[in-house]
C-alpha positions in Angstrom: 48.8 -28.6 -50.0 49.1 -29.9 -46.5 46.4 -32.5 -46.0 46.5 -31.5 -42.4 44.8 -28.4 -43.2 42.0 -29.5 -45.7 39.2 -32.1 -45.7 36.4 -32.6 -48.0 33.0 -32.9 -46.5 30.6 -35.7 -47.7 26.9 -36.0 -48.2 24.6 -33.6 -46.1 27.8 -32.0 -44.6 29.0 -30.9 -48.0 25.5 -29.3 -48.5 25.5 -27.4 -45.2 29.2 -26.3 -45.8 28.5 -24.8 -49.3 25.3 -23.1 -48.0 27.7 -21.7 -45.3 30.3 -20.5 -47.5 27.8 -19.1 -50.1 25.9 -17.2 -47.3 29.3 -16.0 -45.7 30.5 -14.8 -49.0 27.4 -13.0 -49.7 27.7 -10.7 -46.6 30.9 -9.3 -47.5 29.7 -7.2 -50.5 26.6 -6.4 -48.5 28.7 -5.1 -45.7 30.7 -2.8 -48.0 27.6 -1.5 -49.4 26.3 -0.6 -46.1 29.5 0.8 -44.8 30.0 -1.8 -42.0 33.4 -3.1 -41.0 32.3 -6.6 -39.9 35.4 -8.4 -39.7 33.8 -11.1 -37.8 30.3 -11.1 -39.2 30.8 -13.4 -42.2 32.8 -16.1 -40.2 29.9 -15.9 -37.5 27.2 -16.5 -40.2 29.4 -19.3 -41.6 29.9 -21.1 -38.1 26.2 -20.8 -37.5 25.2 -22.8 -40.4 28.2 -25.2 -40.3 29.9 -25.5 -37.0 32.8 -27.3 -38.5 33.2 -24.8 -41.4 37.0 -24.0 -40.8 37.6 -27.6 -40.8 36.3 -28.1 -44.5 37.5 -24.6 -45.7 40.3 -24.9 -48.4 43.5 -23.3 -47.1 46.8 -22.0 -48.7 49.6 -24.6 -48.9 51.5 -22.6 -46.2 50.1 -21.1 -42.9 52.0 -18.8 -40.8 50.5 -17.7 -37.2 51.3 -15.4 -34.6 50.0 -15.0 -31.1 50.9 -13.7 -27.7 50.0 -11.0 -25.5 51.4 -8.1 -27.1 52.9 -7.4 -30.4 51.0 -10.0 -32.5 49.2 -7.4 -34.8 52.5 -5.6 -35.5 54.3 -8.9 -36.3 51.5 -10.3 -38.5 51.3 -7.0 -40.7 55.1 -6.9 -41.1 54.9 -10.7 -42.3 52.0 -9.9 -44.6 53.1 -6.7 -46.1 56.5 -8.1 -46.8 55.6 -11.3 -48.3 53.1 -9.5 -50.3 55.8 -7.2 -51.6 57.8 -10.3 -52.4 55.2 -11.4 -54.9 53.3 -14.1 -52.7 49.6 -14.2 -52.8 48.8 -13.8 -49.2 45.6 -13.6 -47.3 45.4 -12.6 -43.8 43.2 -11.4 -40.8 45.4 -8.0 -40.6 42.2 -6.0 -39.3 43.0 -7.5 -35.9 40.1 -9.9 -35.7 42.1 -12.7 -34.2 39.3 -15.1 -32.7 37.6 -17.9 -34.4 35.1 -16.0 -36.5 37.7 -13.5 -37.6 40.1 -16.2 -38.6 37.3 -17.9 -40.6 36.4 -14.6 -42.2 40.0 -14.0 -43.4 40.2 -17.6 -44.9 36.9 -17.7 -46.8 37.9 -14.3 -48.5 40.6 -16.5 -50.4 38.3 -19.2 -51.6 35.7 -18.9 -54.7 32.3 -20.2 -54.5 33.5 -23.9 -55.2 35.8 -23.7 -52.2 39.2 -23.6 -54.2 41.7 -21.3 -52.6 43.8 -18.9 -54.7 46.4 -17.8 -52.2 49.7 -19.4 -51.6 50.1 -18.3 -48.0 48.1 -17.5 -45.1 49.4 -15.1 -42.2 47.0 -15.4 -39.2 46.9 -13.3 -36.0 45.5 -15.9 -33.3 44.1 -15.0 -30.2 45.6 -17.1 -27.5 42.4 -18.4 -26.0 41.0 -19.0 -29.4 43.6 -21.6 -30.1 41.2 -24.2 -28.3 38.5 -23.6 -31.1 41.0 -22.8 -34.1 43.8 -25.5 -34.1 41.7 -28.5 -34.3 40.8 -27.3 -37.9 44.1 -25.7 -38.9 47.9 -26.6 -38.4 50.1 -23.8 -38.9 53.3 -24.5 -40.4 55.2 -22.0 -38.3 54.0 -20.0 -35.4 55.5 -17.2 -33.5 54.7 -16.5 -29.9 55.7 -12.8 -29.4 55.7 -13.0 -25.4 53.3 -13.7 -22.7 52.4 -11.1 -19.8 49.5 -10.4 -17.7 46.7 -9.3 -19.8 43.0 -9.0 -19.2 42.5 -10.6 -15.8 38.9 -11.6 -16.6 39.8 -13.3 -19.7 43.3 -14.7 -19.4 43.9 -14.8 -15.5 47.7 -15.2 -15.4 50.3 -15.7 -18.2 51.4 -19.2 -16.9 47.5 -20.2 -17.4 48.0 -19.0 -21.0 51.2 -20.9 -21.4 49.5 -24.0 -20.2 46.7 -23.3 -22.4 48.7 -23.1 -25.6 50.9 -25.9 -24.7 47.6 -28.0 -24.8 46.2 -26.8 -27.9 49.2 -26.1 -30.3 49.5 -28.7 -32.8 52.4 -31.0 -32.5 53.3 -30.4 -36.2 53.7 -26.7 -35.9 57.4 -25.4 -35.7 57.6 -22.6 -33.2 59.5 -19.5 -33.3 59.9 -18.2 -29.4 61.1 -15.2 -27.6 64.1 -16.5 -25.5 64.3 -13.4 -23.6 60.7 -14.4 -22.1 61.1 -17.7 -20.0 57.2 -18.0 -19.9 56.6 -18.0 -23.6 59.8 -19.9 -24.5 58.9 -22.7 -22.3 55.4 -23.4 -24.4 54.9 -26.6 -26.1 58.1 -28.4 -25.1 57.8 -31.3 -27.5 57.2 -29.1 -30.6 60.3 -28.2 -32.8 61.6 -24.8 -32.1 63.9 -22.0 -32.8 64.5 -18.9 -30.7 65.0 -15.3 -31.1 66.3 -12.5 -28.9 68.0 -9.1 -28.5 71.5 -8.9 -27.2 72.7 -6.7 -24.6 71.9 -2.9 -25.0 73.3 0.2 -23.3 69.9 0.8 -21.7 69.7 -2.6 -20.0 69.7 -3.1 -16.1 70.1 -6.1 -13.8 67.1 -5.4 -11.3 63.7 -4.9 -12.4 62.3 -1.4 -11.9 58.5 -2.3 -12.9 55.8 -3.1 -10.9 55.3 -6.4 -12.9 57.8 -9.1 -12.8 56.2 -12.8 -13.2 59.7 -14.5 -13.5 61.4 -14.2 -10.2 62.1 -17.7 -9.3 63.6 -20.6 -11.3 61.0 -23.0 -13.0 63.1 -26.0 -12.2 64.2 -25.5 -8.6 62.2 -22.4 -7.3 65.7 -20.7 -6.6 66.1 -17.0 -7.4 67.1 -16.1 -10.7 69.7 -13.7 -11.5 69.6 -11.4 -14.6 72.6 -11.2 -16.8 70.5 -8.2 -18.3 67.1 -7.0 -17.9 65.1 -4.9 -20.5 61.7 -4.6 -18.8 59.3 -6.6 -16.6 60.6 -10.3 -16.9 62.2 -9.8 -20.4 66.0 -10.3 -20.6 68.7 -12.9 -20.1 68.6 -15.1 -16.9 70.5 -17.8 -14.9 69.6 -19.6 -11.7 72.6 -19.6 -9.5 71.2 -22.9 -7.5 70.8 -25.2 -10.5 72.4 -23.5 -13.4 69.1 -23.0 -15.4 69.3 -20.5 -17.8 67.6 -18.8 -20.8 67.6 -20.6 -24.2 70.4 -19.8 -26.9 69.4 -17.3 -29.6 69.0 -18.8 -33.2 68.2 -15.4 -34.3 70.1 -12.7 -32.4 69.2 -9.0 -32.7 72.7 -7.6 -32.3 74.0 -3.8 -32.1 70.5 -2.7 -31.8 70.7 1.2 -31.7 67.8 3.9 -31.3 70.2 6.4 -32.5 70.9 4.8 -35.9 67.5 3.3 -36.1 69.1 0.0 -36.9 69.4 -3.8 -35.7 71.5 -6.5 -37.1 69.9 -10.1 -37.2 72.3 -12.9 -37.4 71.6 -16.5 -37.4 73.7 -19.5 -38.9 72.8 -18.6 -42.3 74.2 -15.2 -42.2 73.0 -11.8 -41.1 71.3 -8.6 -42.3 71.0 -5.1 -41.0 67.6 -3.7 -40.6 65.8 -0.4 -40.2 63.8 -0.2 -37.3 59.9 0.4 -37.5 59.9 2.9 -34.6 62.1 4.3 -31.7 60.9 1.9 -29.2 62.4 -1.2 -27.9 59.3 -3.1 -28.0 59.3 -2.8 -31.9 62.8 -3.9 -32.0 61.4 -7.3 -30.9 58.6 -7.1 -33.2 61.0 -6.6 -36.2 63.4 -9.4 -35.0 60.2 -11.8 -34.6 59.3 -11.3 -38.2 62.9 -11.5 -39.5 63.0 -14.8 -37.8 59.7 -15.9 -39.2 60.6 -15.0 -42.8 63.9 -16.9 -42.5 62.0 -19.9 -41.5 59.6 -19.4 -44.4 62.6 -19.3 -46.5 63.6 -15.8 -47.6 67.1 -14.9 -47.2 68.2 -11.7 -45.4 68.8 -9.8 -48.9 65.2 -10.4 -49.8 63.8 -9.5 -46.4 65.9 -6.5 -46.2 64.7 -5.3 -49.6 61.0 -5.8 -48.8 60.6 -5.1 -45.2 62.2 -1.8 -45.5 59.0 -0.5 -47.4 56.6 -1.6 -44.3 55.4 1.2 -42.1 53.5 1.0 -38.8 49.8 0.6 -39.2 48.1 4.1 -39.0 45.6 2.6 -36.3 48.5 1.9 -33.9 50.5 5.0 -34.5 50.4 8.4 -36.3 52.6 11.3 -35.8 51.6 14.8 -37.4 53.3 18.1 -36.9 51.1 21.2 -36.8 52.1 24.9 -35.9 55.0 23.6 -33.8 53.3 20.8 -32.2 53.7 17.1 -32.6 50.3 15.1 -32.3 50.8 11.5 -31.9 48.0 8.9 -31.8 49.3 5.9 -30.1 47.6 2.4 -29.1 48.2 1.7 -25.2 46.2 -1.7 -25.0 43.6 -1.0 -22.4 43.3 -3.5 -19.4 47.0 -4.6 -20.1 49.4 -3.2 -17.6 52.4 -4.0 -19.7 51.5 -2.1 -22.9 50.5 0.9 -20.9 53.7 0.7 -18.9 55.6 0.4 -22.1 53.7 3.4 -23.7 54.3 5.7 -20.4 58.0 4.8 -20.4 58.5 5.7 -23.9 56.6 8.9 -23.5 58.8 9.9 -20.3 62.0 9.1 -22.4 61.2 11.6 -25.2 62.8 15.1 -25.2 60.8 18.5 -24.2 57.2 18.8 -23.0 54.7 16.3 -23.3 51.2 16.2 -23.0 48.9 13.1 -22.7 45.2 12.8 -23.2 44.2 9.3 -21.7 41.4 7.9 -23.9 41.7 4.3 -22.8 38.5 2.4 -22.1 36.6 5.5 -23.1 33.6 3.3 -24.4 33.6 0.7 -21.6 30.5 -0.1 -19.9 30.9 1.8 -16.6 28.8 -0.9 -14.8 31.2 -3.8 -15.6 34.5 -4.4 -16.3 35.6 -4.1 -12.6 39.3 -4.9 -13.8 39.5 -1.5 -15.2 40.3 -0.4 -11.8 42.6 -3.4 -10.6 44.7 -3.4 -13.8 45.9 0.0 -13.1 47.9 -0.7 -10.2 50.0 -3.1 -11.9 51.0 -0.4 -14.6 53.9 1.9 -14.2 51.9 5.2 -13.9 55.1 6.3 -11.9 56.8 7.1 -15.1 54.4 10.2 -15.6 55.4 12.0 -12.4 57.7 14.0 -14.2 57.3 17.9 -14.2 57.9 17.8 -18.1 54.6 15.8 -18.6 51.0 17.2 -18.3 48.3 14.5 -18.2 44.5 15.1 -19.1 42.1 11.9 -17.9 38.7 11.7 -19.6 36.0 9.2 -20.0 34.2 6.8 -17.8 37.3 5.7 -16.0 38.7 9.3 -15.7 38.5 9.5 -12.0 40.1 6.0 -11.4 42.9 7.2 -13.5 43.1 10.5 -11.7 43.3 8.7 -8.4 46.2 6.3 -9.9 48.2 9.2 -10.8 47.9 10.7 -7.6 49.1 7.7 -6.0 52.2 7.3 -8.5 53.1 10.9 -7.5 51.8 12.8 -10.2 51.2 16.3 -8.9 47.8 18.0 -9.1 49.2 20.7 -11.1 50.1 18.4 -13.9 46.7 16.9 -14.2 43.3 17.7 -15.3 40.1 15.7 -15.5 37.2 16.3 -17.9 34.5 13.6 -18.2 33.8 14.4 -21.9 36.6 13.4 -24.3 35.9 16.0 -26.7 35.8 18.9 -24.0 39.0 17.4 -22.6 40.9 18.5 -25.7 40.5 22.1 -24.5 42.6 21.6 -21.6 45.7 21.1 -23.7 48.6 23.7 -23.5 49.6 23.0 -27.2 52.8 25.0 -26.7 55.3 25.1 -29.8 57.9 22.3 -29.6 55.7 20.2 -27.0 54.5 16.5 -28.0 50.8 15.7 -27.5 50.2 11.9 -27.2 46.7 10.6 -27.6 46.5 7.2 -25.7 43.7 4.9 -26.7 43.0 0.8 -26.2 42.5 -1.7 -28.6 38.9 -2.5 -27.2 37.8 1.4 -27.6 36.3 2.9 -30.9 39.0 4.0 -33.3 36.5 6.5 -34.6 36.2 8.3 -31.4 40.0 8.6 -30.9 40.4 9.9 -34.5 37.8 12.5 -34.1 39.4 13.6 -30.9 42.5 13.6 -32.7 41.0 15.9 -35.5 39.8 18.4 -32.9 43.4 18.4 -31.3 44.8 19.0 -34.8 42.4 21.8 -35.4 43.2 23.5 -32.1 46.9 23.4 -32.6 46.4 24.9 -36.1 44.4 27.8 -34.7 46.5 28.5 -31.6 48.0 32.0 -31.4 51.8 32.2 -31.3 
């Protein structure tokens, strides 16, 4: 056990800690009995009784962590499922509760009433801003930073602010697994030991950014203009400064020969290589897979073992589901609200799909209409222009439906391609549901999954009952 991740309380602190532990553990079965999710609640109770609860909580011998703007939940689930399949006793906050109370809740489920941990590994998703509260009491052995983009403006301001924030609070003893294709996240915590991952040139790469967002236009060393050897989206790609010679870090783990046709990618490193099946047909998830493989290699697994177990992992149902009914594909897809990058990636993916597409925009449907003014401003960083395609029909709904409608008009989407219905369930009645078409229900991480899946059930019913 790493002594940096355990400390025994003494005297009154021990009494307070045990009281916090017992009360928190008691809430877990109570939440199940009352059918509440409560992924934060036990940790919140423990912290109120003992503010240093996480400091004294017994932890697994090995702690892996994942942070970043996008992809951290998928990477966390890939790691957790692969290690579990390989026979490790793993605890994780895979439900997505990645702030201090959620991390505390996940860790307390792995100890008994005497604070003895029964798991050998923890895989923790950690919110970037919560690092200030978590890392004084927890030192991950290995941590991946998937990427850093503009996120919720009210919370995260600018990606460079988050990069500096992480640099300040990441423990110096943590080994970092960083995205070499992202100059912002790859520069975090320069004093820490680190390895880099990335994806070699793909046939779809370009050299000029076509997205509205690109936060790495000038060299961080000399302020010269960066030139892209290849660019994937936004600021993700291989760059070089013609003035001072600054360039992207070399890959320790290289995703090579990535193909959306064969749905495979080869991951190469100094110790060998492995050919892996992709978890979905999006470039974004190729990065998530390569990140997970790099983490597992650093953990000590060989390629053959990773290939064997990671092939069994599927995308979490709350992130992506696809069902065909009466000739119509009904797809639930998370498109992180308040996050221009996540929505742009979703829009680009949908536009690239063959055939007729329909989109029901459910993002931020449960947001308070009197607050969250950034619900409007982030729309103008997102690439709604991808939806200005005659094969796409868009239905906007919910509290921000009119804001979406205006943004789509400014993006060049024609009136006949759009419908606005305030009620989310009535909005489903506007779908054409033609055979051979795909219906995408896009919802955000901050919205109710229950709402999204209830709307999905109505869409499935309408598709089943549609006359052909």
